[in-house]
KEKOLPA-599630 format. One record per residue (C-alpha): residue in three letters; x negated, y negated, z. Coordinates in Angstrom, 1 decimal, always signed. Layout:
BEGIN
<site><code>ALA</code><px>X</px><py>Y</py><pz>Z</pz></site>
...
This chain:
BEGIN
<site><code>MET</code><px>+199.5</px><py>+47.0</py><pz>-16.6</pz></site>
<site><code>ILE</code><px>+201.9</px><py>+44.2</py><pz>-15.9</pz></site>
<site><code>LYS</code><px>+200.0</px><py>+43.4</py><pz>-12.4</pz></site>
<site><code>PHE</code><px>+196.7</px><py>+43.5</py><pz>-14.1</pz></site>
<site><code>PHE</code><px>+198.1</px><py>+40.7</py><pz>-16.4</pz></site>
<site><code>ARG</code><px>+199.7</px><py>+38.7</py><pz>-14.0</pz></site>
<site><code>ASN</code><px>+196.5</px><py>+38.5</py><pz>-11.7</pz></site>
<site><code>ILE</code><px>+194.5</px><py>+37.2</py><pz>-14.7</pz></site>
<site><code>ARG</code><px>+197.1</px><py>+34.4</py><pz>-15.2</pz></site>
<site><code>GLN</code><px>+197.0</px><py>+33.6</py><pz>-11.5</pz></site>
<site><code>ARG</code><px>+193.3</px><py>+33.5</py><pz>-11.3</pz></site>
<site><code>MET</code><px>+193.0</px><py>+31.2</py><pz>-14.6</pz></site>
<site><code>VAL</code><px>+195.6</px><py>+29.0</py><pz>-12.8</pz></site>
<site><code>ASN</code><px>+193.4</px><py>+28.8</py><pz>-9.6</pz></site>
<site><code>GLU</code><px>+190.5</px><py>+28.0</py><pz>-11.4</pz></site>
<site><code>ASN</code><px>+192.1</px><py>+25.0</py><pz>-13.4</pz></site>
<site><code>ARG</code><px>+191.3</px><py>+26.8</py><pz>-16.8</pz></site>
<site><code>VAL</code><px>+194.1</px><py>+25.4</py><pz>-18.9</pz></site>
<site><code>SER</code><px>+192.9</px><py>+26.1</py><pz>-22.3</pz></site>
<site><code>LYS</code><px>+191.7</px><py>+29.3</py><pz>-21.8</pz></site>
<site><code>TYR</code><px>+194.9</px><py>+30.2</py><pz>-20.0</pz></site>
<site><code>LEU</code><px>+197.0</px><py>+29.1</py><pz>-22.9</pz></site>
<site><code>LEU</code><px>+195.1</px><py>+30.9</py><pz>-25.4</pz></site>
<site><code>TYR</code><px>+195.5</px><py>+34.1</py><pz>-23.3</pz></site>
<site><code>ALA</code><px>+199.0</px><py>+33.4</py><pz>-23.0</pz></site>
<site><code>THR</code><px>+199.3</px><py>+33.3</py><pz>-26.8</pz></site>
<site><code>GLY</code><px>+197.5</px><py>+36.3</py><pz>-26.9</pz></site>
<site><code>GLU</code><px>+199.9</px><py>+38.1</py><pz>-24.4</pz></site>
<site><code>ILE</code><px>+203.0</px><py>+36.8</py><pz>-26.4</pz></site>
<site><code>ILE</code><px>+201.5</px><py>+38.3</py><pz>-29.8</pz></site>
<site><code>LEU</code><px>+200.9</px><py>+41.7</py><pz>-27.9</pz></site>
<site><code>VAL</code><px>+204.2</px><py>+41.8</py><pz>-26.6</pz></site>
<site><code>VAL</code><px>+205.7</px><py>+41.1</py><pz>-30.1</pz></site>
<site><code>ILE</code><px>+203.4</px><py>+43.7</py><pz>-31.7</pz></site>
<site><code>GLY</code><px>+204.6</px><py>+46.1</py><pz>-29.0</pz></site>
<site><code>ILE</code><px>+208.2</px><py>+45.3</py><pz>-29.7</pz></site>
<site><code>LEU</code><px>+207.6</px><py>+45.7</py><pz>-33.7</pz></site>
<site><code>ILE</code><px>+205.9</px><py>+48.9</py><pz>-33.1</pz></site>
<site><code>ALA</code><px>+208.8</px><py>+50.4</py><pz>-30.9</pz></site>
<site><code>LEU</code><px>+211.4</px><py>+49.2</py><pz>-33.4</pz></site>
<site><code>ASN</code><px>+209.4</px><py>+50.8</py><pz>-36.2</pz></site>
<site><code>ILE</code><px>+209.2</px><py>+53.9</py><pz>-34.3</pz></site>
<site><code>ASN</code><px>+212.7</px><py>+54.0</py><pz>-33.6</pz></site>
<site><code>MET</code><px>+213.5</px><py>+53.4</py><pz>-37.4</pz></site>
<site><code>TYR</code><px>+211.7</px><py>+55.8</py><pz>-38.4</pz></site>
<site><code>ASN</code><px>+213.1</px><py>+58.3</py><pz>-35.6</pz></site>
<site><code>GLY</code><px>+216.1</px><py>+57.2</py><pz>-37.1</pz></site>
<site><code>ASP</code><px>+215.7</px><py>+57.6</py><pz>-40.8</pz></site>
<site><code>ARG</code><px>+214.3</px><py>+60.9</py><pz>-40.3</pz></site>
<site><code>LYS</code><px>+217.7</px><py>+62.1</py><pz>-38.4</pz></site>
<site><code>ASP</code><px>+219.5</px><py>+60.4</py><pz>-41.3</pz></site>
<site><code>ARG</code><px>+217.7</px><py>+62.4</py><pz>-43.7</pz></site>
<site><code>ALA</code><px>+218.0</px><py>+65.6</py><pz>-42.0</pz></site>
<site><code>GLN</code><px>+221.8</px><py>+65.0</py><pz>-41.9</pz></site>
<site><code>GLU</code><px>+221.7</px><py>+63.9</py><pz>-45.6</pz></site>
<site><code>ARG</code><px>+220.1</px><py>+67.5</py><pz>-46.3</pz></site>
<site><code>VAL</code><px>+222.4</px><py>+69.2</py><pz>-44.4</pz></site>
<site><code>LEU</code><px>+225.6</px><py>+67.4</py><pz>-45.8</pz></site>
<site><code>LEU</code><px>+224.5</px><py>+68.2</py><pz>-49.6</pz></site>
<site><code>GLU</code><px>+223.6</px><py>+71.7</py><pz>-48.8</pz></site>
<site><code>THR</code><px>+227.2</px><py>+72.3</py><pz>-47.2</pz></site>
<site><code>ILE</code><px>+228.6</px><py>+70.4</py><pz>-50.3</pz></site>
<site><code>GLN</code><px>+226.9</px><py>+72.8</py><pz>-52.5</pz></site>
<site><code>GLN</code><px>+228.5</px><py>+75.8</py><pz>-50.3</pz></site>
<site><code>ASP</code><px>+231.9</px><py>+74.3</py><pz>-51.1</pz></site>
<site><code>LEU</code><px>+231.2</px><py>+74.0</py><pz>-54.5</pz></site>
<site><code>ARG</code><px>+229.8</px><py>+77.8</py><pz>-55.1</pz></site>
<site><code>ARG</code><px>+233.0</px><py>+79.0</py><pz>-52.9</pz></site>
<site><code>ASP</code><px>+235.3</px><py>+76.9</py><pz>-55.3</pz></site>
<site><code>THR</code><px>+233.3</px><py>+78.2</py><pz>-58.2</pz></site>
<site><code>VAL</code><px>+234.2</px><py>+82.1</py><pz>-57.3</pz></site>
<site><code>ASP</code><px>+238.0</px><py>+80.9</py><pz>-56.8</pz></site>
<site><code>MET</code><px>+238.0</px><py>+79.0</py><pz>-60.1</pz></site>
<site><code>GLN</code><px>+236.3</px><py>+82.1</py><pz>-61.9</pz></site>
<site><code>MET</code><px>+239.0</px><py>+84.4</py><pz>-60.6</pz></site>
<site><code>ASN</code><px>+241.9</px><py>+82.2</py><pz>-61.6</pz></site>
<site><code>LEU</code><px>+240.3</px><py>+81.7</py><pz>-65.1</pz></site>
<site><code>SER</code><px>+239.9</px><py>+85.4</py><pz>-65.7</pz></site>
<site><code>LEU</code><px>+243.4</px><py>+86.0</py><pz>-64.8</pz></site>
<site><code>HIS</code><px>+244.8</px><py>+83.2</py><pz>-66.9</pz></site>
<site><code>ARG</code><px>+242.4</px><py>+84.8</py><pz>-69.8</pz></site>
<site><code>SER</code><px>+243.9</px><py>+88.5</py><pz>-69.5</pz></site>
<site><code>THR</code><px>+247.5</px><py>+87.2</py><pz>-69.1</pz></site>
<site><code>LEU</code><px>+246.9</px><py>+85.1</py><pz>-72.3</pz></site>
<site><code>VAL</code><px>+245.8</px><py>+87.7</py><pz>-74.5</pz></site>
<site><code>GLU</code><px>+248.8</px><py>+90.0</py><pz>-73.2</pz></site>
<site><code>GLU</code><px>+251.4</px><py>+87.1</py><pz>-73.9</pz></site>
<site><code>SER</code><px>+249.8</px><py>+86.4</py><pz>-77.3</pz></site>
<site><code>LYS</code><px>+250.4</px><py>+90.0</py><pz>-78.3</pz></site>
<site><code>LEU</code><px>+253.9</px><py>+90.2</py><pz>-76.7</pz></site>
<site><code>LEU</code><px>+255.0</px><py>+87.1</py><pz>-79.0</pz></site>
<site><code>GLU</code><px>+253.0</px><py>+88.4</py><pz>-82.1</pz></site>
<site><code>TRP</code><px>+255.4</px><py>+91.4</py><pz>-82.0</pz></site>
<site><code>MET</code><px>+258.4</px><py>+89.3</py><pz>-81.2</pz></site>
<site><code>ILE</code><px>+258.2</px><py>+87.1</py><pz>-84.1</pz></site>
<site><code>GLY</code><px>+256.4</px><py>+89.3</py><pz>-86.4</pz></site>
<site><code>THR</code><px>+256.4</px><py>+93.2</py><pz>-87.6</pz></site>
<site><code>ALA</code><px>+253.6</px><py>+94.2</py><pz>-85.6</pz></site>
<site><code>ASP</code><px>+254.7</px><py>+97.5</py><pz>-83.9</pz></site>
<site><code>THR</code><px>+254.6</px><py>+97.9</py><pz>-79.7</pz></site>
<site><code>THR</code><px>+252.4</px><py>+100.8</py><pz>-79.5</pz></site>
<site><code>GLY</code><px>+249.8</px><py>+99.5</py><pz>-82.2</pz></site>
<site><code>LEU</code><px>+249.8</px><py>+96.5</py><pz>-79.9</pz></site>
<site><code>ALA</code><px>+249.2</px><py>+98.0</py><pz>-77.0</pz></site>
<site><code>ILE</code><px>+250.8</px><py>+95.5</py><pz>-74.8</pz></site>
<site><code>ARG</code><px>+250.5</px><py>+95.6</py><pz>-71.0</pz></site>
<site><code>TYR</code><px>+254.0</px><py>+93.9</py><pz>-70.3</pz></site>
<site><code>THR</code><px>+253.3</px><py>+93.4</py><pz>-66.3</pz></site>
<site><code>ASP</code><px>+250.0</px><py>+91.4</py><pz>-67.5</pz></site>
<site><code>ALA</code><px>+252.0</px><py>+89.6</py><pz>-69.9</pz></site>
<site><code>PHE</code><px>+254.3</px><py>+88.6</py><pz>-67.0</pz></site>
<site><code>GLY</code><px>+251.3</px><py>+87.3</py><pz>-65.1</pz></site>
<site><code>ILE</code><px>+251.1</px><py>+86.1</py><pz>-61.6</pz></site>
<site><code>ASP</code><px>+251.9</px><py>+82.7</py><pz>-59.9</pz></site>
<site><code>LEU</code><px>+248.5</px><py>+81.5</py><pz>-59.0</pz></site>
<site><code>ILE</code><px>+247.2</px><py>+78.5</py><pz>-56.8</pz></site>
<site><code>LEU</code><px>+244.1</px><py>+76.8</py><pz>-56.5</pz></site>
<site><code>THR</code><px>+242.8</px><py>+76.0</py><pz>-53.2</pz></site>
<site><code>THR</code><px>+239.3</px><py>+73.7</py><pz>-52.9</pz></site>
<site><code>HIS</code><px>+236.8</px><py>+73.2</py><pz>-49.9</pz></site>
<site><code>ARG</code><px>+237.2</px><py>+69.3</py><pz>-49.2</pz></site>
<site><code>SER</code><px>+236.2</px><py>+69.2</py><pz>-45.3</pz></site>
<site><code>THR</code><px>+232.6</px><py>+68.3</py><pz>-46.0</pz></site>
<site><code>TYR</code><px>+233.6</px><py>+66.0</py><pz>-48.7</pz></site>
<site><code>MET</code><px>+236.2</px><py>+64.4</py><pz>-46.5</pz></site>
<site><code>ASN</code><px>+233.6</px><py>+63.8</py><pz>-43.5</pz></site>
<site><code>LEU</code><px>+231.1</px><py>+62.3</py><pz>-46.2</pz></site>
<site><code>GLN</code><px>+234.0</px><py>+59.7</py><pz>-47.0</pz></site>
<site><code>LYS</code><px>+235.3</px><py>+59.2</py><pz>-43.3</pz></site>
<site><code>HIS</code><px>+232.1</px><py>+59.0</py><pz>-41.3</pz></site>
<site><code>ASP</code><px>+228.9</px><py>+58.9</py><pz>-43.6</pz></site>
<site><code>VAL</code><px>+229.7</px><py>+56.6</py><pz>-46.3</pz></site>
<site><code>GLY</code><px>+226.0</px><py>+55.3</py><pz>-46.1</pz></site>
<site><code>LEU</code><px>+224.2</px><py>+58.4</py><pz>-45.4</pz></site>
<site><code>LEU</code><px>+223.6</px><py>+59.3</py><pz>-49.0</pz></site>
<site><code>ARG</code><px>+221.0</px><py>+57.4</py><pz>-50.7</pz></site>
<site><code>ASP</code><px>+221.5</px><py>+58.3</py><pz>-54.1</pz></site>
<site><code>HIS</code><px>+224.5</px><py>+56.1</py><pz>-55.0</pz></site>
<site><code>GLU</code><px>+224.9</px><py>+57.5</py><pz>-58.7</pz></site>
<site><code>LEU</code><px>+225.2</px><py>+60.9</py><pz>-57.1</pz></site>
<site><code>HIS</code><px>+227.5</px><py>+59.8</py><pz>-54.4</pz></site>
<site><code>GLU</code><px>+230.0</px><py>+58.5</py><pz>-57.4</pz></site>
<site><code>ARG</code><px>+229.6</px><py>+61.8</py><pz>-59.0</pz></site>
<site><code>ILE</code><px>+230.7</px><py>+63.7</py><pz>-56.0</pz></site>
<site><code>GLU</code><px>+233.5</px><py>+61.2</py><pz>-55.4</pz></site>
<site><code>ARG</code><px>+234.8</px><py>+61.4</py><pz>-58.7</pz></site>
<site><code>HIS</code><px>+234.4</px><py>+65.5</py><pz>-58.9</pz></site>
<site><code>TYR</code><px>+236.6</px><py>+65.7</py><pz>-55.8</pz></site>
<site><code>ASP</code><px>+239.2</px><py>+62.7</py><pz>-56.2</pz></site>
<site><code>PHE</code><px>+239.7</px><py>+63.1</py><pz>-59.9</pz></site>
<site><code>PHE</code><px>+238.5</px><py>+66.3</py><pz>-61.4</pz></site>
<site><code>TYR</code><px>+239.6</px><py>+68.8</py><pz>-58.4</pz></site>
<site><code>THR</code><px>+242.8</px><py>+66.7</py><pz>-57.9</pz></site>
<site><code>VAL</code><px>+243.7</px><py>+67.0</py><pz>-61.8</pz></site>
<site><code>MET</code><px>+243.0</px><py>+71.0</py><pz>-61.8</pz></site>
<site><code>GLU</code><px>+245.0</px><py>+71.5</py><pz>-58.5</pz></site>
<site><code>THR</code><px>+247.9</px><py>+69.4</py><pz>-59.5</pz></site>
<site><code>VAL</code><px>+248.0</px><py>+71.2</py><pz>-62.9</pz></site>
<site><code>GLU</code><px>+247.6</px><py>+74.8</py><pz>-61.1</pz></site>
<site><code>ASN</code><px>+249.8</px><py>+74.2</py><pz>-58.0</pz></site>
<site><code>SER</code><px>+252.3</px><py>+71.2</py><pz>-58.5</pz></site>
<site><code>LEU</code><px>+253.7</px><py>+70.6</py><pz>-62.0</pz></site>
<site><code>PRO</code><px>+256.8</px><py>+72.3</py><pz>-62.5</pz></site>
<site><code>SER</code><px>+256.2</px><py>+72.1</py><pz>-66.2</pz></site>
<site><code>TYR</code><px>+253.1</px><py>+74.3</py><pz>-65.9</pz></site>
<site><code>ASP</code><px>+254.9</px><py>+76.9</py><pz>-63.7</pz></site>
<site><code>MET</code><px>+254.6</px><py>+79.4</py><pz>-66.4</pz></site>
<site><code>TYR</code><px>+255.4</px><py>+82.4</py><pz>-64.1</pz></site>
<site><code>SER</code><px>+258.7</px><py>+80.9</py><pz>-62.9</pz></site>
<site><code>ARG</code><px>+259.7</px><py>+79.8</py><pz>-66.5</pz></site>
<site><code>LYS</code><px>+259.0</px><py>+83.5</py><pz>-67.7</pz></site>
<site><code>ALA</code><px>+260.7</px><py>+85.3</py><pz>-64.7</pz></site>
<site><code>PRO</code><px>+264.3</px><py>+85.1</py><pz>-65.8</pz></site>
<site><code>TYR</code><px>+263.5</px><py>+86.6</py><pz>-69.3</pz></site>
<site><code>PHE</code><px>+261.5</px><py>+89.3</py><pz>-67.6</pz></site>
<site><code>GLU</code><px>+264.4</px><py>+90.1</py><pz>-65.3</pz></site>
<site><code>ARG</code><px>+266.6</px><py>+90.3</py><pz>-68.3</pz></site>
<site><code>HIS</code><px>+264.8</px><py>+92.6</py><pz>-70.6</pz></site>
<site><code>PHE</code><px>+262.6</px><py>+94.6</py><pz>-68.5</pz></site>
<site><code>ARG</code><px>+262.8</px><py>+97.2</py><pz>-65.6</pz></site>
<site><code>VAL</code><px>+260.2</px><py>+98.7</py><pz>-63.2</pz></site>
<site><code>LYS</code><px>+258.5</px><py>+102.0</py><pz>-64.1</pz></site>
<site><code>SER</code><px>+257.9</px><py>+104.4</py><pz>-61.2</pz></site>
<site><code>THR</code><px>+254.3</px><py>+104.2</py><pz>-61.7</pz></site>
<site><code>THR</code><px>+251.8</px><py>+101.3</py><pz>-60.5</pz></site>
<site><code>SER</code><px>+249.1</px><py>+99.5</py><pz>-61.9</pz></site>
<site><code>GLY</code><px>+246.8</px><py>+96.9</py><pz>-60.6</pz></site>
<site><code>LEU</code><px>+247.0</px><py>+93.4</py><pz>-62.3</pz></site>
<site><code>PHE</code><px>+243.7</px><py>+92.5</py><pz>-60.7</pz></site>
<site><code>HIS</code><px>+240.9</px><py>+94.3</py><pz>-61.9</pz></site>
<site><code>PRO</code><px>+237.6</px><py>+95.1</py><pz>-60.0</pz></site>
<site><code>ASP</code><px>+235.5</px><py>+92.7</py><pz>-62.2</pz></site>
<site><code>THR</code><px>+237.8</px><py>+89.7</py><pz>-61.3</pz></site>
<site><code>ALA</code><px>+239.2</px><py>+90.5</py><pz>-57.9</pz></site>
<site><code>SER</code><px>+235.9</px><py>+91.5</py><pz>-56.2</pz></site>
<site><code>ASN</code><px>+234.7</px><py>+88.7</py><pz>-53.7</pz></site>
<site><code>GLY</code><px>+231.0</px><py>+90.3</py><pz>-53.2</pz></site>
<site><code>GLY</code><px>+232.0</px><py>+91.5</py><pz>-49.8</pz></site>
<site><code>LYS</code><px>+231.9</px><py>+87.8</py><pz>-48.7</pz></site>
<site><code>GLU</code><px>+234.0</px><py>+87.4</py><pz>-45.8</pz></site>
<site><code>ASP</code><px>+235.0</px><py>+84.0</py><pz>-46.9</pz></site>
<site><code>TYR</code><px>+236.7</px><py>+84.7</py><pz>-50.0</pz></site>
<site><code>LEU</code><px>+240.1</px><py>+86.4</py><pz>-50.3</pz></site>
<site><code>ASN</code><px>+240.1</px><py>+90.0</py><pz>-51.6</pz></site>
<site><code>ALA</code><px>+243.4</px><py>+90.0</py><pz>-53.2</pz></site>
<site><code>ASN</code><px>+244.0</px><py>+93.4</py><pz>-55.0</pz></site>
<site><code>PRO</code><px>+247.8</px><py>+94.3</py><pz>-54.9</pz></site>
<site><code>GLN</code><px>+249.2</px><py>+97.0</py><pz>-56.7</pz></site>
<site><code>ARG</code><px>+252.2</px><py>+96.1</py><pz>-58.9</pz></site>
<site><code>TYR</code><px>+254.7</px><py>+98.1</py><pz>-60.7</pz></site>
<site><code>ASP</code><px>+254.5</px><py>+98.7</py><pz>-64.5</pz></site>
<site><code>LEU</code><px>+257.2</px><py>+97.0</py><pz>-66.3</pz></site>
<site><code>GLU</code><px>+258.8</px><py>+98.8</py><pz>-69.3</pz></site>
<site><code>PRO</code><px>+261.5</px><py>+96.9</py><pz>-71.8</pz></site>
<site><code>ILE</code><px>+265.1</px><py>+97.8</py><pz>-71.6</pz></site>
<site><code>ASP</code><px>+265.9</px><py>+97.2</py><pz>-75.3</pz></site>
<site><code>LEU</code><px>+263.3</px><py>+96.2</py><pz>-77.6</pz></site>
<site><code>GLU</code><px>+265.5</px><py>+95.1</py><pz>-80.2</pz></site>
<site><code>ALA</code><px>+267.6</px><py>+92.7</py><pz>-77.7</pz></site>
<site><code>MET</code><px>+264.2</px><py>+91.2</py><pz>-76.6</pz></site>
<site><code>ARG</code><px>+263.0</px><py>+90.8</py><pz>-80.0</pz></site>
<site><code>ALA</code><px>+266.2</px><py>+88.7</py><pz>-80.9</pz></site>
<site><code>ASP</code><px>+266.0</px><py>+86.6</py><pz>-78.0</pz></site>
<site><code>ASN</code><px>+265.1</px><py>+83.3</py><pz>-79.5</pz></site>
<site><code>ALA</code><px>+264.8</px><py>+81.3</py><pz>-76.2</pz></site>
<site><code>PHE</code><px>+262.8</px><py>+83.9</py><pz>-74.9</pz></site>
<site><code>GLN</code><px>+260.5</px><py>+83.4</py><pz>-78.0</pz></site>
<site><code>VAL</code><px>+260.3</px><py>+79.6</py><pz>-77.3</pz></site>
<site><code>VAL</code><px>+259.7</px><py>+79.9</py><pz>-73.7</pz></site>
<site><code>LEU</code><px>+256.9</px><py>+82.7</py><pz>-74.3</pz></site>
<site><code>SER</code><px>+255.2</px><py>+80.0</py><pz>-77.1</pz></site>
<site><code>GLU</code><px>+255.2</px><py>+77.2</py><pz>-75.0</pz></site>
<site><code>CYS</code><px>+253.4</px><py>+79.2</py><pz>-72.2</pz></site>
<site><code>ILE</code><px>+250.9</px><py>+80.1</py><pz>-74.3</pz></site>
<site><code>VAL</code><px>+250.0</px><py>+76.8</py><pz>-75.4</pz></site>
<site><code>GLN</code><px>+250.1</px><py>+75.5</py><pz>-71.6</pz></site>
<site><code>ARG</code><px>+248.1</px><py>+78.3</py><pz>-70.4</pz></site>
<site><code>LYS</code><px>+245.3</px><py>+77.7</py><pz>-73.1</pz></site>
<site><code>VAL</code><px>+245.3</px><py>+73.8</py><pz>-71.7</pz></site>
<site><code>VAL</code><px>+244.7</px><py>+75.2</py><pz>-68.2</pz></site>
<site><code>ILE</code><px>+242.1</px><py>+77.7</py><pz>-69.3</pz></site>
<site><code>GLN</code><px>+240.3</px><py>+74.8</py><pz>-71.1</pz></site>
<site><code>PHE</code><px>+240.7</px><py>+72.6</py><pz>-67.9</pz></site>
<site><code>TYR</code><px>+239.1</px><py>+75.5</py><pz>-65.6</pz></site>
<site><code>THR</code><px>+236.5</px><py>+76.0</py><pz>-68.1</pz></site>
<site><code>ASP</code><px>+235.2</px><py>+72.3</py><pz>-68.3</pz></site>
<site><code>LEU</code><px>+235.8</px><py>+72.2</py><pz>-64.5</pz></site>
<site><code>LEU</code><px>+233.3</px><py>+75.3</py><pz>-63.8</pz></site>
<site><code>GLU</code><px>+230.7</px><py>+73.5</py><pz>-66.3</pz></site>
<site><code>ARG</code><px>+231.1</px><py>+69.9</py><pz>-64.5</pz></site>
<site><code>THR</code><px>+230.7</px><py>+72.1</py><pz>-61.0</pz></site>
<site><code>ALA</code><px>+227.5</px><py>+73.9</py><pz>-62.1</pz></site>
<site><code>LEU</code><px>+226.1</px><py>+70.6</py><pz>-63.5</pz></site>
<site><code>LEU</code><px>+226.9</px><py>+68.8</py><pz>-60.0</pz></site>
<site><code>ASP</code><px>+225.5</px><py>+71.9</py><pz>-58.1</pz></site>
<site><code>GLY</code><px>+222.3</px><py>+71.7</py><pz>-60.2</pz></site>
<site><code>SER</code><px>+221.9</px><py>+67.8</py><pz>-59.7</pz></site>
<site><code>ILE</code><px>+222.1</px><py>+68.3</py><pz>-55.9</pz></site>
<site><code>SER</code><px>+219.6</px><py>+70.7</py><pz>-56.1</pz></site>
<site><code>ALA</code><px>+217.3</px><py>+68.4</py><pz>-58.0</pz></site>
<site><code>TYR</code><px>+218.0</px><py>+65.6</py><pz>-55.5</pz></site>
<site><code>LEU</code><px>+217.3</px><py>+67.9</py><pz>-52.5</pz></site>
<site><code>ASN</code><px>+214.0</px><py>+69.1</py><pz>-54.2</pz></site>
<site><code>LYS</code><px>+212.9</px><py>+65.5</py><pz>-54.8</pz></site>
<site><code>THR</code><px>+213.5</px><py>+64.5</py><pz>-51.4</pz></site>
<site><code>GLU</code><px>+211.7</px><py>+67.3</py><pz>-49.6</pz></site>
């Protein structure tokens, strides 16, 4: 093709047809420019398609992470709630006249367990480090950022890092003082809270714990320091439960917003 155009130009020069040659040269330049623009548009189109495919994979992976986190948070929330019920019954008996038999206190559950929360952040971190401009919806991007950088960080700090919210450790000295281990075992984790649905990417913690029984009911009842610590733990556990409840709602809303965006951009 290049040789064909070269021959035409040479013939026009030899025939001294300058005006026609200039017109032809202009047309040739325009054709070249059009060809370049077409090639650029094709490259941009292919690049955009690739970006959109990557954006979809990224958002779908973030959704999977949010749903994994939801399972973990729901289990922790359920355990906090069951512990709160038994803590409240124990404190009610200690400061009131309720009979322990009538309240049917599960002392092991009142002691609770030292819970942790670990969220899935790898996909979000990749978004922040390598794919900052990949997500076209800036509002959705900001919501994802705030969810991970603020709400997840607050929940993980409260559950994992604040000594004042380490309710298990604060109660431990009093349970060691006023309780002993019975010979029979029971599971603090119940099937409805510990089940992972058979999925390999969730922990299936289902330990068997020895039941606890009071050593001296009246001595425990007279322990004012135990009452104060138990009361504070109850208040703080209610705060943690509210945090989890709010975060689960926010996670569900963010998951729904991502689904709506993916449906819109199909």
